[in-house]
C-alpha positions in Angstrom: -21.5 -18.1 30.2 -18.2 -16.1 29.8 -15.6 -18.0 27.9 -12.1 -17.8 29.0 -10.1 -15.5 26.8 -7.4 -18.3 25.8 -10.5 -20.5 25.0 -11.8 -17.7 22.8 -8.5 -17.5 21.0 -8.4 -21.1 20.3 -11.9 -21.0 18.9 -10.9 -18.3 16.6 -8.1 -20.7 15.3 -10.8 -22.9 13.8 -9.6 -21.7 10.3 -6.0 -23.2 10.7 -7.5 -26.1 12.1 -9.9 -26.7 9.4 -7.0 -26.3 6.9 -5.0 -29.0 8.7 -8.0 -31.1 8.6 -8.4 -30.9 4.9 -4.7 -31.4 4.3 -4.4 -34.4 6.3 -7.9 -35.9 5.6 -9.7 -34.5 2.7 -7.0 -33.8 0.0 -5.5 -37.4 0.4 -9.1 -38.9 0.4 -9.9 -37.1 -2.8 -6.7 -38.1 -4.6 -8.1 -41.8 -4.0 -11.5 -41.2 -5.3 -11.0 -38.9 -8.1 -8.6 -39.0 -11.1 -5.6 -36.7 -11.2 -7.0 -34.6 -13.8 -10.1 -33.8 -11.7 -8.0 -33.2 -8.6 -6.0 -30.6 -10.8 -9.2 -28.9 -12.0 -10.4 -28.7 -8.6 -7.2 -27.2 -7.1 -7.2 -24.5 -10.1 -11.0 -23.7 -9.5 -10.2 -23.1 -5.6 -6.9 -21.2 -6.4 -9.0 -18.7 -8.6 -11.9 -18.7 -6.2 -9.3 -17.7 -3.4 -8.6 -14.3 -5.6 -12.1 -13.6 -6.8 -14.1 -14.1 -3.3 -12.5 -10.8 -1.6 -13.5 -8.9 -4.8 -17.2 -10.2 -4.8 -17.5 -9.4 -1.2 -16.2 -6.0 -1.7 -14.0 -6.5 1.2 -16.9 -6.5 3.6 -15.8 -9.5 5.7 -12.7 -7.5 6.9 -14.4 -4.1 6.9 -17.4 -5.1 9.0 -15.3 -7.3 11.3 -13.2 -4.1 12.3 -16.3 -1.8 12.5 -18.5 -4.2 14.8 -15.4 -4.9 16.9 -15.3 -1.1 17.6 -19.0 -0.6 18.0 -21.1 -3.8 18.2 -24.4 -1.7 18.1 -23.6 -1.1 14.3 -24.8 -4.8 13.7 -28.4 -3.6 14.1 -27.7 -0.5 11.8 -26.1 0.1 8.4 -23.2 -2.5 8.9 -25.3 -5.3 9.8 -28.0 -4.6 7.0 -25.1 -4.3 4.3 -23.8 -7.4 5.5 -27.2 -9.1 5.4 -28.2 -7.8 2.0 -24.8 -8.6 0.2 -24.8 -12.0 1.8 -28.3 -12.6 0.5 -27.4 -11.4 -2.8 -24.5 -13.7 -3.1 -26.5 -16.6 -2.0 -28.9 -15.8 -4.9 -25.9 -15.7 -7.4 -24.7 -19.0 -5.9 -28.0 -20.6 -6.4 -28.0 -19.2 -10.1 -24.6 -21.0 -10.4 -25.9 -24.2 -9.3 -28.6 -24.0 -11.7 -26.0 -23.3 -14.5 -24.0 -26.1 -13.1 -26.9 -28.5 -13.6 -28.0 -27.4 -17.1 -24.3 -27.1 -18.3 -22.3 -29.8 -16.6 -18.6 -29.2 -16.6 -19.0 -25.4 -17.6 -16.0 -23.7 -15.7 -18.0 -20.4 -15.8 -20.9 -21.7 -13.8 -18.7 -23.7 -11.4 -16.8 -20.5 -10.7 -19.9 -18.4 -10.3 -21.4 -21.0 -7.8 -18.2 -21.6 -5.7 -17.1 -17.9 -5.6 -20.6 -16.6 -4.6 -21.3 -19.2 -2.0 -17.7 -18.8 -0.6 -18.0 -15.0 -0.5 -21.3 -15.4 1.4 -19.6 -17.6 4.2 -16.6 -15.0 4.5 -19.2 -12.2 5.2 -21.0 -14.1 7.9 -17.8 -15.1 9.5 -16.7 -11.5 9.3 -19.8 -10.3 11.0 -19.3 -13.1 13.9 -15.7 -12.3 14.4 -16.5 -8.5 14.6 -19.3 -9.3 17.2 -17.0 -11.6 19.2 -19.2 -14.7 19.1 -16.5 -17.2 19.2 -18.6 -20.5 19.3 -20.8 -19.3 16.2 -17.5 -18.3 14.4 -15.9 -21.8 15.0 -19.0 -23.7 14.2 -19.5 -21.7 11.0 -15.7 -21.8 10.0 -15.5 -25.9 10.5 -18.8 -26.1 8.2 -17.5 -23.8 5.4 -13.9 -24.8 5.5 -13.9 -28.4 6.5 -17.3 -30.1 6.2 -18.2 -28.6 2.9 -14.8 -29.9 1.4 -15.6 -33.3 3.1 -19.0 -33.1 1.7 -17.4 -32.6 -1.8 -15.2 -35.7 -1.1 -18.2 -37.8 -0.1 -20.0 -36.8 -3.3 -17.0 -37.7 -5.3 -17.2 -41.1 -3.5 -20.7 -41.6 -4.1 -20.9 -40.5 -7.7 -17.3 -40.7 -9.0 -18.0 -37.3 -10.6 -16.3 -34.2 -10.0 -19.3 -32.1 -11.4 -21.7 -33.5 -9.0 -19.4 -33.2 -6.0 -19.0 -29.5 -6.8 -22.8 -29.2 -6.6 -22.9 -30.7 -3.2 -20.0 -28.4 -2.1 -21.7 -25.1 -3.3 -25.0 -26.3 -1.6 -23.0 -27.0 1.9 -21.4 -23.6 1.7 -24.8 -21.9 0.9 -26.1 -23.8 3.9 -23.6 -22.6 6.2 -24.0 -19.0 5.0 -27.7 -19.1 5.3 -27.5 -20.4 9.0 -25.0 -17.5 9.6 -27.4 -14.8 8.1 -30.5 -16.2 9.8 -28.6 -15.8 13.3 -28.4 -11.9 12.5 -30.1 -10.0 15.6 -31.5 -6.5 16.2 -32.6 -5.0 13.1 -33.6 -1.4 12.6 -34.3 0.9 9.7 -31.2 2.3 7.8 -30.9 4.8 5.1 -29.4 4.3 1.7 -26.8 6.7 2.0 -25.4 5.1 5.3 -25.2 1.8 3.6 -23.5 3.2 0.5 -20.9 4.8 3.1 -20.2 1.3 4.7 -19.8 -0.2 1.1 -17.4 2.6 0.0 -15.2 2.2 3.0 -15.1 -1.7 2.4 -14.2 -1.5 -1.2 -10.8 0.4 -0.3 -9.7 -2.7 1.3 -10.2 -5.0 -1.9 -6.9 -4.3 -3.4 -5.2 -5.2 -0.2 -7.2 -8.4 0.1 -6.7 -9.7 -3.4 -2.9 -8.8 -3.8 -2.2 -10.4 -0.3 -3.8 -13.7 -1.6 -2.2 -13.4 -5.0 1.5 -12.9 -4.0 2.3 -16.5 -4.0 0.4 -17.3 -7.2 2.2 -14.5 -9.1 5.5 -15.9 -8.0 4.6 -19.2 -9.2 3.6 -17.9 -12.5 7.0 -16.1 -12.7 8.9 -19.3 -12.1 6.9 -21.2 -14.5 7.3 -18.7 -17.3 11.1 -18.6 -16.8 12.0 -21.8 -15.7 9.5 -24.2 -17.1 7.1 -26.7 -15.6 9.6 -29.0 -13.8 11.1 -26.1 -11.8 7.4 -24.8 -11.0 6.7 -28.2 -9.7 9.5 -28.1 -7.4 8.9 -24.4 -6.4 5.1 -25.5 -5.6 6.3 -27.8 -2.6 8.4 -24.9 -1.4 5.4 -22.6 -1.6 3.4 -24.9 0.2 5.7 -24.5 3.2 6.0 -20.7 2.7 2.3 -20.4 2.2 1.6 -22.5 5.5 4.0 -20.1 7.3 2.2 -16.8 6.4 -1.4 -18.3 6.4 -1.0 -19.5 10.0 0.6 -16.2 10.9 -2.1 -14.1 9.4 -4.8 -16.1 11.1 -3.1 -15.8 14.4 -2.9 -11.9 13.8 -6.3 -11.8 12.5 -7.6 -12.5 16.1 -5.6 -9.9 17.8 -6.1 -7.2 14.9 -9.8 -7.3 14.9 -10.0 -7.1 18.9 -7.5 -4.1 18.6 -10.4 -2.4 17.0 -12.3 -2.3 20.3 -10.0 0.1 21.8 -11.4 3.6 22.4 -8.2 6.0 22.1 -4.9 6.3 20.4 -3.0 5.6 23.5 -5.0 2.5 24.2 -4.5 1.4 20.7 -0.8 2.0 20.9 -0.4 -0.3 23.9 -2.6 -3.0 22.6 -0.7 -3.2 19.3 2.6 -3.2 20.9 1.6 -6.2 23.1 0.0 -7.8 20.0 3.1 -7.4 18.0 5.5 -9.1 20.7 3.1 -12.0 20.8 2.9 -12.3 16.9 6.7 -12.1 16.8 6.9 -15.0 19.4 4.4 -17.1 17.4 6.4 -16.4 14.3 9.7 -17.4 15.6 8.0 -20.7 16.8 6.7 -21.2 13.5 9.9 -20.5 11.9 11.6 -22.8 14.0 9.2 -25.6 13.2 9.6 -25.1 9.6 13.5 -25.4 9.9 13.4 -28.5 11.8 10.9 -29.9 9.5 12.8 -28.8 6.3 16.2 -30.1 7.9 14.9 -33.5 9.0 11.7 -34.5 7.4 11.6 -32.7 3.9 13.3 -35.6 2.2 10.4 -37.9 3.5 7.5 -35.4 2.6 8.8 -34.5 -0.8 8.0 -37.1 -3.7 11.1 -39.0 -5.1 13.0 -37.2 -7.8 12.8 -33.7 -6.4 15.8 -31.8 -5.3 15.6 -31.6 -1.5 18.2 -29.0 -1.1 16.7 -26.6 -3.5 13.2 -26.8 -2.0 15.0 -26.1 1.5 16.9 -23.1 0.2 14.0 -21.4 -1.3 12.2 -22.0 2.0 15.1 -20.6 4.1 15.4 -17.6 2.1 11.8 -16.6 2.6 11.7 -17.1 6.4 11.9 -13.4 7.3 8.5 -13.0 5.4 6.9 -14.5 8.5 8.4 -11.6 10.6 7.9 -8.8 8.2 4.2 -10.0 7.8 3.7 -9.9 11.5 4.8 -6.3 11.6 2.9 -5.2 8.5 -0.3 -6.7 9.6 0.2 -5.0 13.2 0.6 -1.5 11.6 -2.4 -2.3 9.1 -4.4 -2.8 12.2 -3.8 0.7 13.4 -4.2 2.3 10.2 -7.7 0.6 9.7 -8.4 1.8 13.4 -7.9 5.2 11.9 -10.1 4.8 8.7 -7.1 4.6 6.5 -7.9 1.4 4.5 -7.1 2.7 1.3 -3.5 3.4 2.6 -3.3 -0.2 3.5 -4.2 -1.4 -0.1 -1.6 0.9 -1.5 1.3 -0.4 0.7 0.1 -3.9 -0.1 0.2 -3.3 -3.8 3.7 -1.7 -3.5 4.9 -4.9 -1.6 3.4 -7.1 -4.5 5.1 -5.0 -7.1 8.6 -5.5 -5.4 7.8 -9.2 -5.1 6.9 -9.5 -8.6 9.9 -7.4 -10.1 12.6 -8.9 -7.8 11.2 -12.5 -8.7 11.8 -11.8 -12.2 15.3 -10.5 -11.8 16.1 -13.2 -9.1 14.8 -16.2 -10.9 16.6 -15.1 -14.1 20.0 -14.7 -12.2 19.8 -17.4 -9.6 17.2 -20.0 -10.7 13.8 -20.6 -9.2 15.3 -20.7 -5.6 15.4 -17.0 -5.7 11.7 -16.7 -5.7 12.1 -17.4 -2.0 14.0 -14.1 -1.4 11.8 -12.1 -3.5 8.7 -13.0 -1.4 10.8 -11.8 1.6 11.9 -8.8 0.0 8.4 -7.8 -1.1 7.0 -8.4 2.5 9.8 -6.4 3.9 8.7 -3.5 1.5 5.0 -3.6 2.5 6.1 -3.5 6.2 8.3 -0.4 5.6 5.6 1.4 3.7 3.3 0.8 6.4 5.9 2.0 8.9 6.1 5.2 7.0 2.4 5.7 6.4 1.6 5.1 10.2 3.9 8.0 11.1 1.0 10.4 10.0 -1.1 9.0 12.7 -0.5 9.1 16.5 0.8 5.5 16.4 4.8 4.9 16.9 6.7 1.8 17.7 8.0 1.8 21.2 11.8 1.1 21.8 11.1 -2.4 23.1 9.0 -3.3 20.0 11.7 -2.0 17.9 14.4 -4.2 19.7 12.2 -7.3 19.5 11.6 -6.7 15.6 15.3 -6.4 14.9 15.9 -9.4 17.2 13.4 -11.5 15.3 14.5 -10.6 11.9 18.0 -11.6 12.8 16.8 -14.8 14.1 14.6 -15.5 11.1 17.8 -14.7 9.0 20.0 -17.3 10.7 18.9 -20.2 8.7 20.3 -18.8 5.5 23.7 -19.5 7.0 22.8 -23.2 6.6 22.3 -23.0 2.8 24.9 -25.1 1.0 25.8 -27.2 4.1 
């Protein structure tokens, strides 16, 4: 049975839907069944895992998704074999982590080992299914890993009142999800060691890009905390939740179109597909920005806890809004470079953007206070987009005139809320 292409698109948004479910259901429930210290510990663990997981996967979840989208037959060869071997290895490491958690309760090393390895295994099976364009399998595994596993953690907390035992349940549920995904792998054939090493080498070039993209907001928070202190960091944390929501949803939307762009067979076809994808992303980005502006202007005071400076949080958010547009442009150009096998260049450009974010955040926070961190995020994202535009000139890809006009118009519209600052 062939699934409608818009239904396919919706199924690939299982990630943002799962995030919404955990935000609206799981985290509020966790706050009621676990003491604040345990909730803080869990939040810290998951933040570290979000950075470590792309490293422990060697970037295979993205590399395999792109390669299998371009040639699904690779699933039976070295690409599928590397994904399966690496996924099973991570499951073994996750099992070791569970044993350590049971023998040494509360030990953060074993907790991080179990959660990171299990999360990495689920990322690999999700990448395999996205690349092979299996939307139903992808959606079910995503809901299992990103919603049901956290819900199981919550229920474990309800049943035991212990974060330690709840974390064991969480890791086991992640392992079960990844195990199901690996068991569904089809068509296998013998592969050579050199071919498998070639796949690994290609994926490793993407690791800096994946880690730094996740770490940007975390590094900005560290700068605010170091310069302004914990009270300002707490305020910026709420601004960062909104900024992170904007960029995360945008990245998830683009992930579907970027991976499908790898299916194109010629540079001219790729150029056409990426131009269409960019316009779709700019429209989606502007819609998300409009939603954020309306929320920040009307409901922010209700959403923020008492005592927080509503105007300051709103200012930081408004200063960062162009990051959504620049990210759309950067991700679109990254997809083209990945089609040409230039994953290492993507990582270099991402590193440059993060360096600019870090440097300007120190300067702007020192001069203007923690609200300046919002502008630093926008400047870093713009730098990454500019670097990718320059790098892509060495390939056959070019932005057509229509896309240039759309991008400029989108940036100007995203800048317009800055005029509301101070009013």
